[in-house]
C-alpha positions in Angstrom: 21.3 -11.5 12.6 20.9 -9.2 15.4 18.3 -9.0 18.3 14.6 -9.0 17.8 13.0 -6.4 20.4 10.0 -6.1 21.8 6.7 -4.8 19.6 7.4 -1.2 19.1 11.3 -1.1 19.2 13.4 -1.0 16.6 15.0 -4.3 15.5 19.2 -4.4 15.7 18.9 -4.7 12.1 17.8 -5.1 8.4 17.7 -8.9 9.1 15.8 -8.9 12.2 13.4 -6.3 11.4 12.6 -8.7 7.9 12.1 -11.5 10.3 9.6 -9.5 12.2 7.9 -8.6 9.1 7.8 -12.1 7.8 6.1 -13.1 10.9 3.1 -9.9 9.8 2.9 -11.6 6.6 4.9 -9.7 5.0 8.0 -11.5 3.0 10.3 -8.3 2.6 13.6 -8.7 0.6 16.2 -7.3 1.6 16.5 -3.6 -0.5 13.0 -3.3 1.6 14.0 -4.6 5.0 17.0 -2.0 4.5 14.5 0.7 4.0 12.7 -0.2 6.5 15.3 -0.3 9.0 17.5 2.6 8.3 13.9 5.4 7.9 13.5 4.4 11.4 16.4 4.1 13.1 17.4 8.1 11.5 14.0 9.0 11.6 13.3 10.1 8.2 10.4 9.2 6.7 10.7 6.8 3.4 9.5 7.4 -0.2 8.4 4.7 -1.8 7.7 4.0 -5.3 6.7 1.7 -8.0 4.6 0.1 -10.4 0.7 -0.8 -8.8 0.3 -3.9 -6.6 3.8 -4.6 -5.5 3.1 -4.2 -2.4 3.6 -0.4 -0.9 0.2 -0.1 1.0 1.1 -3.5 2.7 5.0 -2.9 3.7 3.4 0.1 6.1 0.6 -1.9 7.1 3.1 -4.9 8.2 5.5 -1.7 9.7 2.5 -0.8 11.8 2.2 -4.7 12.8 5.9 -4.6 13.7 5.8 -1.4 15.8 2.5 -2.3 17.7 1.3 0.9 17.0 -1.9 2.4 14.7 -1.2 2.8 10.8 -2.7 5.9 10.1 -3.6 6.2 6.0 -4.2 9.5 4.1 -5.7 9.0 0.8 -4.1 11.5 -1.9 -6.3 12.5 -4.8 -6.2 15.3 -7.0 -8.2 18.5 -4.9 -6.7 17.5 -1.8 -6.3 20.4 0.2 -4.2 20.4 3.7 -7.8 21.6 5.5 -9.0 17.4 4.8 -5.0 16.4 5.8 -4.9 18.7 8.7 -8.8 18.9 10.4 -12.2 20.6 10.8 -14.0 21.6 14.0 -17.3 19.6 14.3 -20.1 22.2 13.2 -22.8 20.4 14.5 -21.7 19.6 18.3 -20.9 23.2 17.9 -24.1 24.3 17.4 -25.6 22.0 19.9 -23.0 23.7 22.2 -24.2 26.7 21.5 -28.0 25.5 21.7 -27.9 24.4 25.0 -26.1 27.4 26.6 -28.7 29.5 24.8 -31.5 27.1 26.6 -29.9 27.9 30.0 -30.4 31.7 29.7 -27.1 33.2 29.5 -23.4 32.2 28.9 -20.9 31.9 32.6 -18.5 34.6 31.8 -20.1 36.2 29.1 -19.2 35.9 25.4 -15.3 35.5 25.3 -16.1 32.4 27.5 -18.9 31.4 24.7 -16.2 31.1 21.9 -13.9 29.8 23.7 -16.1 27.0 24.3 -17.1 26.2 21.2 -13.8 25.6 20.0 -12.4 23.8 22.8 -10.7 20.4 22.0 -13.0 18.1 21.7 -15.2 19.9 19.2 -12.0 19.0 17.3 -12.0 16.4 14.5 -8.3 15.2 14.0 -7.7 14.2 10.2 -5.4 11.7 9.5 -1.8 14.3 10.1 -3.0 15.5 13.5 -3.9 12.2 14.4 0.0 10.7 13.5 1.4 13.6 15.7 -1.0 13.2 18.9 -1.3 9.5 18.9 2.6 9.5 18.7 5.1 8.4 21.7 8.8 8.0 22.5 9.3 4.3 21.8 6.0 3.6 20.4 5.6 6.2 16.9 2.1 6.3 14.8 2.9 4.7 11.4 1.3 7.7 8.9 0.9 6.1 5.5 0.6 8.8 3.4 -1.2 6.4 -0.1 0.1 7.5 -3.8 0.7 10.9 -3.4 1.5 11.0 -6.9 -2.5 12.0 -7.2 -1.9 15.3 -5.2 -1.4 18.5 -7.2 1.9 20.4 -6.1 0.4 22.8 -3.9 0.0 19.8 -2.2 3.2 18.4 -2.3 5.0 21.6 -0.3 2.5 21.4 2.1 3.6 18.0 3.1 6.7 19.4 2.5 6.3 21.7 5.7 4.9 19.3 7.3 8.2 16.7 7.2 10.0 19.4 8.5 8.5 20.3 11.4 6.1 17.6 12.7 3.8 20.5 14.3 0.7 21.5 13.1 -0.9 25.0 13.9 -4.2 25.4 14.8 -5.1 29.1 15.3 -7.7 28.6 18.2 -5.5 26.2 19.6 -2.4 27.2 19.3 0.5 24.8 18.3 0.4 21.0 18.4 4.0 19.1 18.3 4.7 15.8 18.2 5.9 13.7 21.5 7.7 11.7 19.0 8.1 12.1 14.9 5.7 9.4 13.4 7.1 6.9 11.5 5.9 8.6 7.8 5.5 6.2 4.8 4.8 8.1 1.3 4.3 5.4 -1.8 3.8 6.5 -5.3 3.0 4.8 -8.4 4.8 7.2 -10.6 1.6 8.4 -12.4 3.7 11.4 -12.6 7.3 13.0 -10.9 7.0 13.9 -7.8 9.4 17.2 -6.5 13.3 16.8 -5.9 12.6 18.7 -2.6 9.9 16.2 -1.1 11.9 13.1 -1.9 15.1 15.1 -0.3 13.1 14.8 3.0 12.9 11.2 2.6 14.7 8.1 2.3 14.3 6.9 -1.2 13.4 3.0 -2.1 12.3 1.9 -5.8 9.7 -1.1 -4.8 10.5 -4.0 -8.0 8.0 -6.8 -8.9 9.4 -9.1 -7.3 11.6 -12.3 -8.6 9.3 -15.7 -9.8 10.7 -17.4 -6.3 9.6 -14.7 -4.0 6.2 -14.2 -5.8 5.7 -18.2 -5.6 6.1 -17.8 -2.4 3.7 -14.8 -1.7 0.9 -16.0 -3.1 1.2 -19.4 -1.2 1.8 -17.2 2.1 -1.6 -15.9 1.3 -3.4 -18.0 -1.0 -2.1 -21.5 1.3 -5.3 -23.3 -0.2 -3.6 -23.3 -3.6 -2.3 -26.4 -5.1 1.3 -25.5 -5.7 1.5 -26.0 -9.0 -0.7 -24.2 -9.7 1.1 -21.0 -7.4 4.0 -21.5 -9.3 2.7 -21.8 -12.4 0.5 -18.1 -12.0 3.7 -16.6 -11.0 5.5 -17.5 -14.2 2.3 -16.3 -16.3 2.6 -13.5 -14.2 6.6 -12.6 -15.0 5.9 -13.5 -18.8 3.0 -11.1 -19.3 5.3 -7.7 -17.5 8.1 -8.8 -20.1 6.7 -7.9 -23.8 9.5 -9.4 -24.9 8.8 -12.8 -23.6 5.0 -12.6 -23.9 4.7 -10.0 -27.4 2.6 -8.2 -25.4 2.8 -4.7 -24.6 0.4 -4.4 -21.3 -1.0 -0.7 -20.4 -1.7 -2.6 -17.1 0.7 -5.1 -15.9 -0.6 -7.2 -13.3 0.7 -6.5 -9.8 1.4 -9.1 -6.8 -2.3 -8.2 -5.5 -3.9 -9.2 -9.6 -1.5 -12.5 -8.9 -2.8 -13.3 -6.0 -6.6 -12.8 -7.0 -6.3 -14.4 -10.0 -4.6 -17.7 -8.0 -7.6 -17.4 -5.3 -10.1 -17.1 -8.8 -8.7 -19.9 -10.1 -8.7 -22.3 -6.6 -12.5 -21.0 -6.5 -13.0 -23.0 -10.2 -11.3 -25.9 -8.4 -8.5 -25.5 -10.5 -5.4 -27.2 -9.4 -3.1 -26.1 -12.7 -3.4 -23.5 -15.2 -5.3 -24.4 -18.2 -6.0 -22.0 -20.8 -9.9 -22.8 -20.2 -9.7 -21.6 -16.4 -7.6 -19.3 -17.5 -9.6 -16.9 -19.8 -12.9 -17.2 -17.6 -11.1 -15.8 -14.8 -8.9 -12.8 -16.7 -10.7 -10.6 -15.4 -9.0 -11.2 -11.8 -5.3 -10.7 -13.7 -5.9 -7.8 -16.1 -8.3 -4.6 -16.0 -8.0 -3.5 -19.3 -10.5 -4.7 -22.4 -7.4 -4.2 -25.0 -5.3 -6.0 -22.1 -8.1 -9.1 -21.7 -8.6 -9.2 -25.0 -4.6 -9.5 -25.9 -4.0 -11.8 -23.4 -6.7 -13.8 -24.6 -5.6 -13.8 -28.0 -1.9 -14.9 -26.9 -3.4 -17.1 -24.1 -1.8 -20.8 -24.6 1.4 -19.5 -26.5 1.7 -17.5 -22.8 0.9 -21.0 -21.2 3.3 -22.9 -22.7 5.8 -20.1 -23.7 9.3 -20.1 -21.2 10.7 -17.2 -22.8 10.7 -15.1 -19.4 12.9 -17.6 -17.7 11.7 -16.8 -14.4 10.3 -20.8 -14.3 13.0 -22.8 -15.7 16.0 -20.4 -13.8 14.2 -21.5 -10.9 14.8 -25.2 -11.7 10.6 -25.9 -11.7 9.4 -25.1 -14.9 5.4 -25.5 -15.6 4.6 -28.3 -17.3 3.3 -27.5 -20.8 -0.5 -27.2 -20.8 -3.1 -28.7 -22.8 -5.2 -27.3 -25.3 -8.9 -26.7 -24.8 -10.9 -29.2 -25.6 -14.0 -28.6 -27.6 -16.7 -28.4 -24.5 -13.9 -25.5 -22.5 -13.6 -23.5 -25.9 -17.5 -23.3 -26.4 -17.9 -21.9 -22.5 -14.6 -19.3 -22.7 -15.4 -18.0 -26.1 -15.4 -14.3 -25.8 
């Protein structure tokens, strides 16, 4: 393994970066660590694509921690435009400035100086893209997270394409703002639609899969250390089966991500569960699946899901969860829809 430098420096190799991400609480696999390392070393944006809940946003947050840099987040949504991502003028403060000048009786230097004073930098409110340019410095790049770019429109993609080419913004009243050093840019997509190839070509691309059984169990244990080991492994095994329709017999509208399995473990632990039984599982399904049809489908096959081993993940890991007992009459009464 290469040397691990001081915060703000790029590690010598992907293994060193993976260790630093681990220190930030993020268990990166080899693919994610390598993609991040190359993006930093080559100073290229990193495009992370994958299902919701697989850890794309958390990876950007951990990367900012590794670099000792601020995380600047731009949350995309339908209808977002350049002005909402770049900057806007603080009109109330400009108006106060104008009234103060009027109250003083005259504007020194005349109307031109008054107008210039109203468009001073102190009245400019920086949005995420401008903040990333201004806060990024040589040896300490800011981390700019452009989250869920697939929710934005084509026009915003075209604007981002230009921004990622130059890392500069033109403010008509002030001139051009350029980054002293390119920020570390992470774009994420849940693949609700295809992002144009032109934008992807500006970036290094990495597909974020759902984690393996062992890695998911390790992530859950890291995030929920209070949870019993058996519960952690049984939750991870159940989630692995749910993501595989052939193993679970359920084709979910929205399979659970790691974020949902962590929440499910927390909910079960809050109820005092140390193992995954049908009663506790039925009472906490809202932490795991978020659509009514999915909840009904999972509840109908809950016992088979918890006892089944079709996914093979837990068996392959060498620690298959013990069969789960059928709910008692009392438990069934409490968990009946």
